[in-house]
C-alpha atoms as one frame of an Amber mdcrd trajectory, in Angstrom:
protein
 -14.832  -3.953  -5.333 -12.397  -1.042  -5.257  -9.663  -1.134  -2.639 -10.978
  -4.374  -1.150  -9.608  -7.865  -1.604 -10.904 -11.151  -0.244  -8.043 -13.322
   0.966  -7.810 -17.112   1.082  -9.303 -17.319   4.565 -12.430 -15.420   3.437
 -11.234 -12.369   5.362 -11.511  -8.979   3.689  -8.423  -6.792   3.300  -7.833
  -3.172   2.334  -5.726  -2.841  -0.819  -3.732   0.296  -1.609  -2.471   0.317
  -5.203   0.889   1.979  -5.805   1.219   4.010  -9.043   3.471   2.246 -11.579
   6.021   5.080 -11.632   6.501   4.662  -7.831   6.800   0.836  -7.643  10.597
   0.886  -7.379  10.674   3.714  -4.805   8.115   2.056  -2.556   9.709  -1.358
  -3.074  13.064  -0.003  -1.949  11.466   1.748   1.020   9.832  -1.523   2.115
  12.995  -3.535   1.382  11.267  -6.004  -0.917  13.312  -8.810  -2.431  12.257
  -7.965  -5.998  12.807  -4.240  -5.505   9.242  -3.317  -6.464   5.972  -3.077
  -4.562   2.735  -2.816  -6.535   0.288  -2.767  -3.636   0.066  -2.724   0.140
  -2.519  -5.008   1.737  -3.759  -5.075   5.339  -6.442  -7.278   6.870  -9.669
  -5.607   7.955 -10.318  -8.424  10.420 -13.800  -9.290   9.182 -15.510 -11.785
   6.909 -18.564  -9.575   6.482 -18.538  -7.554   3.262 -20.614  -4.681   4.650
 -18.396  -4.353   7.717 -15.339  -4.413   5.427 -16.803  -1.498   3.460 -17.262
   0.450   6.697 -13.651  -0.213   7.784 -12.041   0.332   4.358 -11.622   4.142
   4.336  -9.974   4.282   7.744  -7.637   1.414   6.820  -6.655   3.109   3.543
  -5.878   6.336   5.397  -3.588   4.367   7.732  -1.874   2.687   4.762  -1.314
   6.021   3.006   0.125   7.468   6.215   2.452   4.464   6.468   3.686   4.568
   2.861   4.411   8.330   2.843   7.077   8.371   5.580   8.671   5.191   4.239
   9.129   6.823   0.836  10.454   9.994   2.458  13.094   8.082   4.438  14.124
   6.047   1.404  17.598   6.924   0.068  16.335   6.502  -3.481  16.236   9.288
  -6.058  13.291  11.650  -5.841  11.349  11.898  -9.092  11.828  15.309 -10.664
  14.980  16.162  -8.740  18.092  17.252 -10.618  21.636  16.445  -9.705  24.793
  17.999 -10.984
């Protein structure tokens, strides 16, 4: 199921995939140990698949709103910018 993931405790989570060319930027913004972040996952707080589908879009909007400002405040190089 797109953008949904069932975790070990049978709870559904929203899954926001990060484009490959942005893994390092988002990883740096989140301060990950490996320096990359491939996805952001947040629990939807339900075990019911149909309820998870209802909650998914709102949760993804929140995740996108969270990732955007983190990337903007990251001191990493902006793709497409030129220096010199």
